[in-house]
LOGUVO-747099 format. One record per atom (N, C-alpha, C, O, CB): atom name; x, y, z. Coordinates in pm, whole numbers, plus 50000, padded with zeros to 5 digits. Glycine has a CB too. Layout:
CA|X|Y|Z
...
END
This chain:
N|50076|49890|50004
CA|50003|49993|50004
C|50089|50120|49997
O|50177|50134|50082
CB|49919|49986|50112
N|50069|50210|49907
CA|50145|50335|49898
C|50114|50424|50030
O|50013|50414|50100
CB|50103|50415|49759
N|50219|50511|50048
CA|50206|50608|50160
C|50139|50721|50109
O|50174|50758|49997
CB|50337|50649|50222
N|50034|50796|50176
CA|49975|50903|50126
C|50076|51029|50108
O|50172|51050|50181
CB|49862|50932|50215
N|50042|51103|50008
CA|50141|51215|49986
C|50092|51327|50068
O|49974|51363|50065
CB|50157|51259|49831
N|50189|51384|50148
CA|50154|51505|50231
C|50158|51629|50138
O|50259|51651|50071
CB|50258|51523|50357
N|50048|51713|50133
CA|50042|51813|50047
C|50137|51927|50092
O|50182|51932|50206
CB|49905|51854|50033
N|50163|52016|49998
CA|50235|52137|50033
C|50174|52270|49968
O|50137|52267|49850
CB|50383|52119|49989
N|50165|52364|50029
CA|50127|52499|49996
C|50242|52589|50005
O|50299|52609|50112
CB|50019|52546|50083
N|50279|52648|49890
CA|50411|52737|49882
C|50360|52874|49833
O|50287|52878|49734
CB|50533|52674|49773
N|50394|52979|49893
CA|50372|53101|49856
C|50484|53168|49789
O|50592|53174|49846
CB|50332|53166|49959
N|50464|53224|49659
CA|50565|53284|49600
C|50545|53440|49585
O|50467|53492|49505
CB|50585|53218|49475
N|50623|53504|49669
CA|50595|53652|49676
C|50658|53728|49553
O|50641|53849|49538
CB|50655|53714|49814
N|50729|53652|49465
CA|50782|53735|49348
C|50863|53852|49394
O|50929|53848|49498
CB|50666|53788|49260
N|50856|53968|49306
CA|50929|54086|49341
C|50846|54173|49432
O|50820|54289|49399
CB|50972|54162|49218
N|50805|54120|49545
CA|50715|54201|49638
C|50775|54175|49777
O|50824|54065|49803
CB|50552|54156|49630
N|50771|54271|49865
CA|50797|54260|49994
C|50929|54325|50054
O|51042|54307|50007
CB|50794|54128|50015
N|50902|54398|50156
CA|51010|54472|50226
C|51008|54416|50360
O|50931|54326|50393
CB|50990|54630|50227
N|51107|54476|50449
CA|51123|54430|50584
C|50981|54438|50656
O|50954|54353|50741
CB|51235|54518|50659
N|50896|54531|50626
CA|50755|54541|50679
C|50668|54425|50670
O|50566|54409|50737
CB|50686|54643|50614
N|50721|54335|50570
CA|50640|54228|50540
C|50650|54112|50645
O|50580|54011|50643
CB|50675|54182|50407
N|50743|54141|50733
CA|50741|54051|50854
C|50604|54045|50938
O|50567|53947|51002
CB|50853|54099|50948
N|50543|54154|50927
CA|50407|54162|50986
C|50311|54065|50937
O|50234|54003|51011
CB|50351|54292|50965
N|50316|54051|50799
CA|50229|53934|50740
C|50270|53813|50771
O|50187|53726|50800
CB|50221|53932|50600
N|50410|53787|50770
CA|50469|53656|50815
C|50419|53618|50963
O|50364|53510|50982
CB|50631|53666|50812
N|50438|53697|51054
CA|50394|53682|51190
C|50247|53642|51201
O|50208|53559|51284
CB|50418|53809|51263
N|50170|53701|51118
CA|50014|53673|51121
C|50003|53532|51061
O|49926|53450|51113
CB|49919|53787|51030
N|50070|53503|50964
CA|50056|53364|50908
C|50098|53255|51010
O|50029|53155|51029
CB|50145|53349|50779
N|50205|53278|51070
CA|50260|53191|51172
C|50160|53161|51278
O|50130|53050|51321
CB|50383|53251|51232
N|50106|53291|51319
CA|50012|53281|51433
C|49869|53205|51389
O|49792|53158|51472
CB|49983|53435|51488
N|49850|53201|51262
CA|49732|53127|51215
C|49740|52996|51174
O|49640|52940|51128
CB|49680|53185|51117
N|49861|52929|51187
CA|49886|52798|51151
C|49894|52710|51272
O|49993|52703|51345
CB|50007|52790|51072
N|49777|52640|51289
CA|49780|52556|51415
C|49873|52420|51398
O|49909|52380|51288
CB|49623|52513|51452
N|49901|52364|51503
CA|49979|52240|51497
C|49911|52135|51425
O|49982|52059|51359
CB|50010|52192|51630
N|49780|52116|51425
CA|49701|52030|51354
C|49718|52055|51203
O|49742|51964|51123
CB|49561|52044|51397
N|49705|52182|51170
CA|49718|52211|51024
C|49854|52191|50977
O|49870|52146|50863
CB|49676|52351|50990
N|49958|52219|51053
CA|50098|52194|51011
C|50132|52040|50995
O|50222|51998|50922
CB|50195|52259|51117
N|50045|51956|51079
CA|50059|51809|51059
C|50001|51767|50941
O|50036|51658|50897
CB|50001|51730|51164
N|49907|51841|50871
CA|49825|51804|50751
C|49903|51853|50619
O|49900|51787|50515
CB|49672|51874|50760
N|49963|51953|50631
CA|50018|52022|50504
C|50156|52090|50541
O|50173|52150|50647
CB|49910|52140|50445
N|50247|52074|50449
CA|50375|52138|50462
C|50343|52283|50408
O|50278|52296|50304
CB|50495|52058|50379
N|50385|52384|50472
CA|50377|52529|50437
C|50507|52604|50416
O|50601|52595|50495
CB|50305|52600|50542
N|50509|52674|50309
CA|50632|52744|50276
C|50600|52883|50219
O|50497|52906|50155
CB|50716|52662|50177
N|50693|52972|50244
CA|50697|53114|50188
C|50828|53129|50108
O|50937|53095|50152
CB|50690|53227|50307
N|50807|53181|49991
CA|50943|53194|49908
C|50929|53354|49886
O|50861|53399|49793
CB|50952|53090|49746
N|50998|53436|49977
CA|51007|53580|49983
C|51121|53613|49879
O|51188|53522|49830
CB|51039|53635|50136
N|51140|53746|49845
CA|51255|53791|49776
C|51371|53753|49846
O|51362|53733|49967
CB|51254|53930|49755
N|51495|53738|49778
CA|51618|53701|49843
C|51652|53793|49955
O|51709|53742|50052
CB|51728|53697|49747
N|51627|53922|49958
CA|51663|54011|50062
C|51594|53967|50187
O|51647|54006|50292
CB|51630|54155|50028
N|51491|53898|50197
CA|51422|53864|50324
C|51442|53722|50368
O|51391|53683|50473
CB|51275|53889|50311
N|51516|53641|50290
CA|51527|53487|50329
C|51572|53472|50467
O|51511|53411|50554
CB|51628|53406|50237
N|51695|53537|50481
CA|51776|53521|50615
C|51683|53570|50727
O|51658|53495|50822
CB|51920|53610|50617
N|51635|53684|50719
CA|51550|53734|50833
C|51413|53653|50855
O|51367|53641|50969
CB|51516|53889|50805
N|51352|53600|50749
CA|51238|53534|50761
C|51267|53382|50824
O|51190|53324|50901
CB|51172|53533|50621
N|51385|53332|50781
CA|51431|53207|50835
C|51451|53208|50982
O|51437|53106|51050
CB|51554|53170|50772
N|51483|53326|51032
CA|51513|53347|51171
C|51394|53349|51251
O|51395|53320|51371
CB|51585|53468|51191
N|51277|53387|51177
CA|51148|53384|51244
C|51081|53260|51257
O|51004|53235|51349
CB|51061|53467|51183
N|51112|53175|51161
CA|51036|53049|51148
C|51110|52949|51238
O|51231|52934|51229
CB|51026|52996|50995
N|51034|52881|51324
CA|51094|52789|51420
C|50993|52652|51420
O|50873|52661|51393
CB|51105|52869|51577
N|51049|52543|51448
CA|50974|52426|51447
C|50930|52379|51310
O|50998|52401|51210
CB|50863|52445|51529
N|50813|52314|51308
CA|50778|52262|51167
C|50666|52328|51120
O|50603|52276|51028
CB|50751|52112|51160
N|50621|52455|51178
CA|50513|52530|51113
C|50517|52568|50973
O|50420|52558|50898
CB|50495|52642|51179
N|50633|52614|50938
CA|50662|52670|50802
C|50815|52660|50768
O|50907|52657|50849
CB|50614|52822|50794
N|50823|52656|50644
CA|50981|52659|50587
C|50979|52780|50491
O|50879|52825|50435
CB|51033|52506|50495
N|51112|52826|50481
CA|51128|52938|50387
C|51211|52882|50254
O|51303|52801|50259
CB|51210|53066|50466
N|51160|52939|50142
CA|51224|52901|50025
C|51272|53013|49942
O|51254|53127|49984
CB|51140|52821|49951
N|51332|52994|49824
CA|51380|53100|49721
C|51306|53085|49605
O|51229|52994|49578
CB|51525|53091|49684
N|51341|53201|49527
CA|51254|53202|49397
C|51336|53155|49264
O|51283|53127|49157
CB|51197|53358|49370
N|51471|53151|49292
CA|51556|53114|49183
C|51691|53089|49235
O|51720|53128|49348
CB|51560|53218|49077
N|51775|53025|49161
CA|51928|53011|49185
C|51990|52995|49065
O|51934|52948|48966
CB|51969|52896|49273
N|52131|53039|49069
CA|52219|53009|48961
C|52257|52862|48950
O|52248|52788|49048
CB|52339|53091|48974
N|52297|52824|48842
CA|52333|52681|48822
C|52469|52654|48878
O|52498|52543|48923
CB|52328|52642|48673
N|52552|52755|48874
CA|52692|52738|48919
C|52701|52751|49062
O|52623|52824|49122
CB|52784|52834|48856
N|52798|52680|49126
CA|52825|52702|49260
C|52871|52827|49309
O|52830|52874|49416
CB|52907|52619|49296
N|52964|52891|49226
CA|53020|53011|49249
C|53076|53076|49115
O|53058|53021|49007
CB|53125|52993|49352
N|53142|53191|49127
CA|53204|53253|49004
C|53165|53382|48962
O|53093|53451|49034
CB|53182|53175|48897
N|53202|53420|48858
CA|53180|53567|48810
C|53044|53575|48752
O|53035|53572|48629
CB|53288|53615|48699
N|52936|53587|48824
CA|52806|53600|48789
C|52742|53712|48857
O|52665|53685|48948
CB|52737|53483|48812
N|52763|53829|48826
CA|52723|53946|48902
C|52575|53951|48922
O|52501|53928|48826
CB|52770|54070|48835
N|52527|53981|49043
CA|52385|53967|49074
C|52321|53848|49078
O|52201|53851|49104
CB|52317|54032|48998
N|52378|53737|49055
CA|52321|53616|49080
C|52359|53539|49222
O|52461|53568|49285
CB|52357|53535|48965
N|52270|53443|49261
CA|52293|53379|49385
C|52294|53235|49362
O|52203|53180|49301
CB|52192|53416|49487
N|52400|53169|49411
CA|52403|53028|49397
C|52319|52952|49503
O|52287|53009|49608
CB|52544|52983|49401
N|52280|52817|49474
CA|52204|52747|49565
C|52258|52733|49704
O|52184|52728|49803
CB|52182|52623|49512
N|52381|52728|49709
CA|52465|52726|49828
C|52437|52847|49916
O|52428|52838|50039
CB|52612|52723|49789
N|52423|52961|49847
CA|52416|53088|49919
C|52279|53096|49977
O|52252|53145|50087
CB|52448|53212|49828
N|52190|53042|49890
CA|52041|53052|49936
C|52038|52966|50053
O|51981|53012|50152
CB|51928|53004|49824
N|52095|52839|50061
CA|52073|52743|50168
C|52149|52797|50295
O|52108|52777|50410
CB|52125|52595|50125
N|52258|52864|50266
CA|52326|52941|50373
C|52251|53040|50455
O|52275|53059|50574
CB|52429|53011|50316
N|52147|53110|50377
CA|52065|53209|50425
C|51949|53158|50501
O|51875|53229|50568
CB|52022|53290|50321
N|51935|53007|50486
CA|51830|52956|50561
C|51717|52890|50479
O|51631|52825|50539
CB|51777|53062|50643
N|51713|52903|50347
CA|51616|52849|50252
C|51622|52687|50267
O|51726|52628|50294
CB|51652|52901|50097
N|51506|52628|50248
CA|51497|52484|50245
C|51463|52437|50096
O|51480|52320|50064
CB|51386|52434|50349
N|51419|52526|50013
CA|51376|52478|49878
C|51404|52605|49787
O|51432|52715|49834
CB|51213|52426|49875
N|51393|52580|49660
CA|51401|52690|49555
C|51317|52664|49434
O|51318|52554|49381
CB|51544|52711|49509
N|51242|52768|49388
CA|51150|52755|49275
C|51268|52770|49155
O|51359|52853|49158
CB|51014|52881|49275
N|51246|52676|49054
CA|51332|52674|48923
C|51230|52661|48816
O|51131|52588|48827
CB|51445|52549|48913
N|51260|52742|48703
CA|51179|52740|48581
C|51042|52800|48592
O|50951|52758|48521
CB|51165|52604|48536
N|51026|52894|48678
CA|50883|52954|48668
C|50858|53026|48534
O|50953|53074|48473
CB|50858|53058|48787
N|50750|53035|48493
CA|50718|53078|48357
C|50773|53223|48331
O|50815|53259|48221
CB|50560|53073|48335
N|50770|53303|48442
CA|50817|53431|48442
C|50976|53440|48418
O|51027|53529|48352
CB|50776|53494|48571
N|51042|53343|48476
CA|51185|53332|48450
C|51201|53279|48296
O|51286|53329|48222
CB|51255|53228|48562
N|51122|53182|48256
CA|51141|53132|48121
C|51116|53243|48017
O|51185|53249|47915
CB|51047|53014|48097
N|51010|53335|48047
CA|50979|53434|47953
C|51068|53566|47970
O|51112|53623|47870
CB|50832|53465|47966
N|51090|53606|48081
CA|51169|53735|48099
C|51312|53716|48097
O|51384|53815|48084
CB|51136|53803|48227
N|51370|53581|48110
CA|51492|53572|48120
C|51548|53466|48014
O|51667|53436|48008
CB|51520|53545|48256
N|51452|53413|47933
CA|51489|53328|47826
C|51533|53202|47864
O|51599|53136|47784
CB|51584|53384|47751
N|51501|53152|47991
CA|51544|53013|48053
C|51495|52894|47971
O|51376|52894|47942
CB|51487|52995|48201
N|51563|52805|47936
CA|51538|52682|47869
C|51509|52556|47950
O|51542|52562|48068
CB|51645|52659|47789
N|51462|52459|47912
CA|51446|52337|47997
C|51584|52290|48050
O|51599|52240|48161
CB|51375|52220|47915
N|51685|52309|47960
CA|51825|52266|48008
C|51871|52355|48117
O|51938|52308|48209
CB|51930|52270|47893
N|51839|52486|48111
CA|51872|52574|48215
C|51806|52547|48353
O|51859|52573|48461
CB|51839|52705|48170
N|51687|52494|48335
CA|51605|52468|48451
C|51662|52326|48516
O|51676|52305|48637
CB|51442|52460|48405
N|51689|52246|48423
CA|51738|52112|48466
C|51888|52137|48548
O|51915|52077|48652
CB|51757|52008|48321
N|51958|52215|48499
CA|52093|52258|48569
C|52060|52305|48699
O|52107|52253|48800
CB|52174|52373|48493
N|51976|52406|48700
CA|51935|52471|48831
C|51894|52382|48931
O|51935|52395|49046
CB|51827|52564|48815
N|51799|52274|48893
CA|51745|52177|48982
C|51870|52094|49026
O|51868|52066|49146
CB|51629|52088|48912
N|51962|52056|48968
CA|52064|51974|49002
C|52145|52057|49099
O|52194|51998|49195
CB|52140|51923|48881
N|52165|52183|49085
CA|52246|52271|49162
C|52179|52269|49309
O|52242|52259|49414
CB|52251|52422|49094
N|52033|52279|49297
CA|51965|52294|49424
C|51989|52159|49501
O|52013|52164|49622
CB|51807|52327|49403
N|51985|52050|49443
CA|52015|51905|49519
C|52145|51926|49578
O|52155|51911|49700
CB|52020|51764|49416
N|52248|51960|49507
CA|52378|51974|49559
C|52403|52047|49692
O|52485|52017|49778
CB|52450|52035|49464
N|52308|52157|49692
CA|52310|52236|49820
C|52220|52184|49919
O|52204|52246|50025
CB|52276|52378|49798
N|52158|52075|49894
CA|52060|52023|50002
C|51921|52094|49995
O|51847|52096|50093
CB|52121|52045|50150
N|51888|52152|49878
CA|51752|52216|49861
C|51666|52121|49799
O|51713|52029|49733
CB|51753|52345|49778
N|51540|52138|49817
CA|51438|52085|49733
C|51408|52161|49617
O|51376|52278|49634
CB|51324|52068|49801
N|51413|52115|49503
CA|51386|52187|49370
C|51221|52181|49331
O|51160|52078|49303
CB|51481|52108|49245
N|51167|52310|49335
CA|51026|52315|49282
C|51032|52336|49146
O|51056|52452|49113
CB|50940|52420|49344
N|51016|52255|49059
CA|51022|52277|48915
C|50899|52303|48856
O|50807|52223|48873
CB|51078|52171|48849
N|50882|52415|48783
CA|50755|52467|48723
C|50747|52443|48590
O|50845|52460|48517
CB|50736|52604|48740
N|50622|52400|48543
CA|50607|52380|48401
C|50455|52429|48370
O|50374|52440|48463
CB|50637|52220|48359
N|50424|52454|48251
CA|50306|52508|48210
C|50287|52562|48071
O|50382|52615|48013
CB|50280|52602|48293
N|50163|52550|48011
CA|50151|52598|47868
C|50095|52737|47866
O|50040|52786|47965
CB|50059|52503|47781
N|50110|52800|47754
CA|50054|52930|47727
C|49906|52912|47687
O|49856|52800|47678
CB|50136|53004|47616
N|49837|53025|47662
CA|49696|53027|47618
C|49692|52967|47479
O|49609|52883|47443
CB|49636|53173|47618
N|49789|53018|47402
CA|49779|52967|47240
C|49816|52820|47237
O|49763|52748|47152
CB|49892|53051|47129
N|49896|52773|47318
CA|49929|52611|47317
C|49808|52543|47366
O|49777|52435|47315
CB|50059|52565|47418
N|49731|52600|47467
CA|49620|52516|47508
C|49496|52520|47403
O|49421|52425|47381
CB|49573|52563|47653
N|49490|52647|47343
CA|49395|52654|47237
C|49415|52567|47118
O|49321|52527|47049
CB|49389|52783|47194
N|49545|52538|47094
CA|49576|52449|46994
C|49582|52299|47027
O|49621|52218|46943
CB|49694|52489|46944
N|49546|52267|47140
CA|49526|52140|47190
C|49658|52065|47229
O|49667|51942|47239
CB|49450|52065|47089
N|49756|52151|47250
CA|49897|52105|47266
C|49931|52113|47417
O|50048|52090|47449
CB|49998|52196|47177
N|49839|52144|47512
CA|49875|52166|47651
C|49949|52049|47724
O|50046|52073|47796
CB|49751|52199|47724
N|49901|51924|47704
CA|49967|51826|47764
C|50098|51784|47696
O|50190|51740|47764
CB|49880|51720|47778
N|50108|51795|47578
CA|50240|51769|47503
C|50345|51861|47544
O|50458|51821|47571
CB|50224|51781|47352
N|50310|51988|47550
CA|50406|52085|47604
C|50459|52078|47740
O|50575|52108|47768
CB|50354|52203|47594
N|50358|52033|47834
CA|50412|52011|47969
C|50487|51869|47981
O|50579|51850|48061
CB|50292|52022|48074
N|50443|51780|47903
CA|50530|51652|47908
C|50668|51694|47850
O|50770|51650|47904
CB|50462|51524|47817
N|50676|51768|47755
CA|50812|51800|47692
C|50889|51880|47803
O|51005|51849|47829
CB|50797|51890|47547
N|50836|51968|47860
CA|50899|52044|47983
C|50941|51945|48085
O|51055|51951|48131
CB|50797|52148|48051
N|50859|51856|48125
CA|50904|51758|48235
C|51023|51674|48182
O|51110|51643|48264
CB|50781|51656|48279
N|51033|51639|48064
CA|51135|51559|48005
C|51264|51627|48012
O|51366|51566|48043
CB|51103|51525|47868
N|51261|51772|47978
CA|51381|51851|47960
C|51420|51909|48102
O|51539|51929|48128
CB|51356|51967|47850
N|51332|51934|48183
CA|51352|52005|48310
C|51384|51932|48430
O|51450|51985|48519
CB|51242|52076|48339
N|51340|51805|48440
CA|51334|51722|48542
C|51470|51631|48530
O|51475|51550|48438
CB|51198|51643|48537
N|51572|51643|48614
CA|51698|51564|48598
C|51664|51424|48628
O|51568|51387|48696
CB|51814|51614|48691
N|51757|51343|48566
CA|51749|51205|48633
C|51799|51197|48768
O|51887|51274|48806
CB|51823|51105|48556
N|51755|51117|48837
CA|51785|51134|48974
C|51681|51200|49067
O|51696|51205|49189
CB|51902|51207|48979
N|51576|51251|49001
CA|51477|51315|49083
C|51402|51212|49174
O|51372|51100|49133
CB|51378|51390|48992
N|51372|51255|49299
CA|51293|51188|49393
C|51191|51249|49439
O|51175|51365|49402
CB|51355|51154|49489
N|51097|51191|49528
CA|50990|51249|49585
C|51035|51342|49696
O|50959|51426|49743
CB|50898|51147|49632
N|51161|51327|49738
CA|51227|51405|49852
C|51285|51520|49815
O|51286|51619|49888
CB|51326|51335|49918
N|51340|51516|49695
CA|51430|51626|49630
C|51357|51714|49535
O|51405|51823|49503
CB|51549|51562|49553
N|51247|51673|49489
CA|51177|51750|49385
C|51030|51758|49413
O|50970|51667|49471
CB|51201|51690|49247
N|50972|51871|49367
CA|50829|51897|49372
C|50801|51958|49231
O|50882|52038|49183
CB|50786|51996|49499
N|50705|51929|49173
CA|50649|51981|49035
C|50535|52071|49061
O|50443|52037|49136
CB|50598|51861|48937
N|50539|52189|49000
CA|50444|52286|49009
C|50391|52320|48870
O|50455|52384|48786
CB|50500|52402|49079
N|50257|52266|48853
CA|50190|52301|48718
C|50120|52431|48714
O|50016|52443|48778
CB|50089|52198|48679
N|50168|52528|48646
CA|50108|52659|48648
C|50083|52691|48494
O|50176|52722|48420
CB|50205|52770|48724
N|49947|52680|48450
CA|49926|52727|48311
C|49944|52883|48307
O|49887|52961|48383
CB|49779|52685|48258
N|50036|52918|48206
CA|50088|53056|48199
C|49972|53158|48189
O|49986|53268|48243
CB|50184|53072|48075
N|49860|53128|48126
CA|49761|53214|48100
C|49673|53229|48227
O|49580|53309|48223
CB|49687|53169|47981
N|49698|53159|48334
CA|49618|53168|48459
C|49696|53244|48565
O|49642|53277|48671
CB|49580|53025|48512
N|49826|53273|48535
CA|49901|53331|48635
C|49882|53486|48650
O|49909|53564|48558
CB|50040|53299|48608
N|49836|53522|48762
CA|49807|53661|48789
C|49684|53726|48712
O|49660|53846|48722
CB|49931|53738|48757
N|49615|53648|48643
CA|49507|53700|48540
C|49376|53687|48617
O|49287|53763|48580
CB|49502|53611|48393
N|49349|53603|48719
CA|49222|53571|48775
C|49152|53468|48705
O|49049|53424|48755
CB|49141|53683|48782
N|49200|53420|48585
CA|49150|53296|48510
C|49208|53181|48575
O|49321|53177|48623
CB|49187|53295|48357
N|49111|53075|48574
CA|49158|52954|48636
C|49095|52838|48560
O|48974|52832|48539
CB|49124|52951|48787
N|49184|52745|48520
CA|49115|52636|48447
C|49021|52551|48522
O|49026|52554|48645
CB|49212|52550|48390
N|48934|52474|48461
CA|48822|52407|48530
C|48898|52288|48612
O|49010|52246|48582
CB|48702|52349|48417
N|48823|52246|48712
CA|48880|52125|48780
C|48903|52011|48699
O|48993|51931|48728
CB|48797|52083|48885
N|48823|51995|48590
CA|48847|51886|48487
C|48983|51902|48415
O|49061|51807|48402
CB|48732|51888|48378
N|49009|52027|48369
CA|49143|52068|48303
C|49244|52040|48399
O|49344|51982|48356
CB|49153|52221|48261
N|49237|52069|48522
CA|49341|52042|48615
C|49359|51894|48639
O|49472|51847|48646
CB|49314|52111|48741
N|49253|51821|48652
CA|49272|51679|48686
C|49322|51606|48564
O|49394|51507|48576
CB|49141|51615|48737
N|49281|51659|48428
CA|49343|51588|48312
C|49494|51607|48312
O|49566|51509|48296
CB|49283|51639|48176
N|49544|51725|48329
CA|49689|51759|48335
C|49761|51698|48446
O|49873|51653|48422
CB|49708|51903|48345
N|49713|51689|48568
CA|49781|51626|48681
C|49784|51485|48666
O|49881|51427|48715
CB|49720|51658|48808
N|49690|51414|48604
CA|49685|51284|48561
C|49799|51242|48464
O|49874|51145|48476
CB|49559|51264|48501
N|49794|51329|48374
CA|49910|51306|48262
C|50044|51323|48316
O|50135|51248|48280
CB|49899|51409|48140
N|50061|51417|48400
CA|50204|51439|48469
C|50226|51322|48561
O|50339|51273|48564
CB|50213|51581|48559
N|50136|51275|48630
CA|50164|51152|48724
C|50205|51039|48651
O|50303|50976|48691
CB|50044|51109|48804
N|50131|50998|48528
CA|50149|50894|48458
C|50286|50916|48398
O|50365|50822|48403
CB|50041|50872|48365
N|50325|51034|48340
CA|50456|51055|48276
C|50583|51032|48376
O|50688|50976|48344
CB|50458|51204|48219
N|50550|51086|48502
CA|50664|51079|48594
C|50677|50945|48655
O|50788|50901|48682
CB|50653|51181|48701
N|50560|50871|48680
CA|50562|50734|48726
C|50628|50639|48620
O|50700|50547|48660
CB|50418|50688|48758
N|50608|50656|48495
CA|50662|50587|48389
C|50825|50602|48390
O|50901|50508|48369
CB|50596|50641|48257
N|50862|50721|48413
CA|51017|50759|48389
C|51081|50721|48529
O|51186|50658|48527
CB|51045|50938|48348
N|51025|50753|48646
CA|51084|50741|48771
C|51029|50628|48862
O|51085|50608|48970
CB|51071|50866|48836
N|50940|50565|48831
CA|50896|50457|48899
C|50811|50515|49012
O|50732|50607|48993
CB|51011|50369|48946
N|50832|50450|49139
CA|50775|50473|49256
C|50798|50620|49303
O|50711|50683|49363
CB|50824|50375|49349
N|50917|50670|49272
CA|50949|50811|49308
C|50852|50909|49235
O|50799|51006|49291
CB|51099|50845|49269
N|50835|50876|49115
CA|50734|50948|49038
C|50601|50953|49078
O|50532|51055|49067
CB|50729|50903|48921
N|50556|50834|49131
CA|50429|50808|49174
C|50409|50885|49324
O|50300|50915|49372
CB|50410|50646|49178
N|50519|50906|49376
CA|50506|50975|49527
C|50521|51116|49507
O|50472|51191|49592
CB|50624|50926|49641
N|50584|51166|49401
CA|50641|51315|49394
C|50503|51412|49406
O|50395|51385|49353
CB|50734|51346|49230
N|50528|51519|49480
CA|50422|51608|49500
C|50392|51692|49363
O|50487|51742|49303
CB|50458|51703|49622
N|50269|51704|49319
CA|50228|51786|49213
C|50154|51891|49267
O|50050|51866|49328
CB|50154|51718|49112
N|50202|52026|49250
CA|50119|52144|49294
C|50055|52205|49177
O|50103|52197|49064
CB|50202|52252|49368
N|49941|52271|49207
CA|49867|52342|49099
C|49895|52489|49157
O|49899|52519|49276
CB|49694|52296|49081
N|49915|52578|49038
CA|49938|52709|49054
C|49872|52782|48941
O|49862|52732|48829
CB|50080|52736|49064
N|49823|52914|48976
CA|49762|52996|48883
C|49632|53051|48930
O|49527|52989|48910
CB|49746|52924|48762
N|49633|53173|48996
CA|49508|53247|49043
C|49444|53150|49145
O|49322|53134|49139
CB|49400|53285|48917
N|49509|53091|49228
CA|49454|53008|49359
C|49438|53110|49448
O|49526|53192|49473
CB|49552|52888|49426
N|49308|53110|49506
CA|49260|53205|49617
C|49171|53130|49709
O|49139|53016|49676
CB|49182|53331|49559
N|49123|53186|49829
CA|49046|53131|49914
C|48918|53073|49856
O|48874|52966|49896
CB|49024|53221|50009
N|48861|53142|49763
CA|48725|53104|49702
C|48737|52974|49625
O|48640|52898|49621
CB|48671|53217|49604
N|48847|52946|49564
CA|48865|52824|49471
C|48950|52718|49529
O|48953|52606|49477
CB|48928|52865|49337
N|49022|52749|49640
CA|49135|52646|49696
C|49066|52524|49720
O|49109|52423|49665
CB|49212|52693|49836
N|48952|52516|49804
CA|48916|52375|49825
C|48868|52291|49707
O|48881|52169|49702
CB|48815|52372|49923
N|48814|52364|49618
CA|48781|52273|49486
C|48899|52216|49423
O|48900|52100|49382
CB|48708|52354|49372
N|49014|52307|49412
CA|49130|52279|49342
C|49207|52177|49408
O|49263|52091|49341
CB|49207|52395|49323
N|49215|52179|49545
CA|49301|52104|49621
C|49230|51964|49641
O|49292|51866|49681
CB|49335|52177|49753
N|49101|51963|49611
CA|49039|51824|49614
C|49044|51744|49482
O|48997|51630|49478
CB|48892|51835|49653
N|49096|51798|49381
CA|49126|51721|49260
C|49237|51618|49263
O|49348|51643|49311
CB|49155|51812|49158
N|49204|51503|49209
CA|49293|51390|49197
C|49444|51425|49153
O|49469|51486|49049
CB|49230|51293|49097
N|49532|51383|49235
CA|49673|51411|49191
C|49719|51557|49212
O|49826|51598|49166
CB|49687|51376|49042
N|49635|51633|49281
CA|49678|51764|49320
C|49716|51758|49458
O|49633|51731|49545
CB|49575|51866|49298
N|49846|51783|49486
CA|49909|51768|49611
C|49949|51901|49685
O|50043|51909|49763
CB|50027|51686|49590
N|49868|51998|49652
CA|49902|52132|49708
C|49897|52245|49609
O|49849|52229|49496
CB|50038|52128|49766
N|49946|52361|49651
CA|49944|52467|49556
C|50059|52545|49564
O|50122|52547|49670
CB|49833|52548|49569
N|50103|52619|49451
CA|50206|52724|49442
C|50123|52848|49411
O|50058|52858|49307
CB|50322|52694|49329
N|50129|52955|49518
CA|50036|53051|49532
C|50102|53185|49499
O|50199|53211|49570
CB|49977|53046|49668
N|50072|53266|49417
CA|50132|53396|49395
C|50071|53498|49475
O|50081|53490|49598
CB|50125|53434|49257
N|50006|53599|49418
CA|49938|53695|49493
C|49854|53667|49602
O|49839|53752|49691
CB|49872|53759|49418
N|49795|53555|49606
CA|49708|53519|49728
C|49807|53472|49847
O|49758|53426|49951
CB|49596|53393|49689
N|49938|53482|49833
CA|50020|53448|49952
C|50081|53582|50012
O|50160|53578|50106
CB|50137|53342|49911
N|50043|53696|49954
CA|50102|53823|50014
C|50043|53865|50131
O|50101|53943|50206
CB|50096|53933|49926
N|49928|53819|50155
CA|49841|53892|50268
C|49805|53746|50347
O|49773|53641|50290
CB|49681|53996|50201
N|49818|53768|50485
CA|49809|53653|50563
C|49655|53604|50559
O|49626|53485|50555
CB|49862|53684|50710
N|49570|53697|50561
CA|49424|53644|50552
C|49394|53555|50433
O|49325|53454|50441
CB|49324|53761|50546
N|49454|53601|50314
CA|49426|53538|50203
C|49496|53393|50199
O|49437|53292|50160
CB|49465|53626|50094
N|49613|53396|50239
CA|49710|53272|50248
C|49644|53175|50347
O|49644|53055|50318
CB|49866|53314|50302
N|49583|53221|50473
CA|49538|53122|50559
C|49397|53079|50513
O|49342|52978|50557
CB|49540|53173|50703
N|49343|53161|50423
CA|49211|53113|50362
C|49231|53001|50271
O|49146|52914|50256
CB|49140|53222|50284
N|49346|53003|50209
CA|49378|52910|50104
C|49411|52766|50183
O|49368|52657|50145
CB|49509|52970|50011
N|49496|52784|50300
CA|49537|52680|50370
C|49423|52618|50435
O|49434|52499|50465
CB|49636|52717|50459
N|49317|52678|50460
CA|49188|52633|50527
C|49138|52517|50445
O|49068|52431|50499
CB|49074|52752|50535
N|49168|52509|50322
CA|49123|52399|50225
C|49161|52263|50301
O|49092|52163|50284
CB|49202|52411|50070
N|49264|52263|50378
CA|49315|52135|50449
C|49282|52125|50595
O|49341|52044|50667
CB|49467|52126|50438
N|49188|52205|50641
CA|49127|52199|50766
C|49003|52121|50762
O|48936|52106|50864
CB|49102|52329|50814
END
């Protein structure tokens, strides 16, 4: 009998947040009961400037702090970049790689994402690998094929349920208020599960598959109840404690 997958809800603050954001972090921590923490792993991925200070505020198993990106190299002449080791040294436990905004704004390829995921592992971090199709690709009926291609190129050999999380975020739903139907999400997550299990065996079957893209308190319960959805990667809905706690309430 397989072990149930413990869900994860991770908040991606993107390029938002100053020191004053610690007030929202404190509200979040105060609102997460021990019972809830037993049911779901909670993570906040603030901008790099806040990783160290946020990590100092988080104690016990209530919440972990993650990062939003890393460089594939361990060190070197890469002005403005941060290595996975630096991020881990600041207190992060995981790092998002391959977010569609990085792929679009910085031209990151599947190969780049693959290298960053391996760098994350080398530093002892969990790699949260993002995949997702554009609106044009979905309208063309290519959504599943696009995501399967991204998984093949972005997920390194050696990925396990312990060192890797997959986040499916349809590009057209990120920050737009648009959300795919529960049926659309179920179809994609089943396809990803089958694909990962075929390639990685038991590790692929046990790997957490998060949904992201306009997740909010009003739709979280429905989305989190979909088969093969093991939590959420939340953008704007994670910036305010009340909204984030409302999303977490899907697991209460």
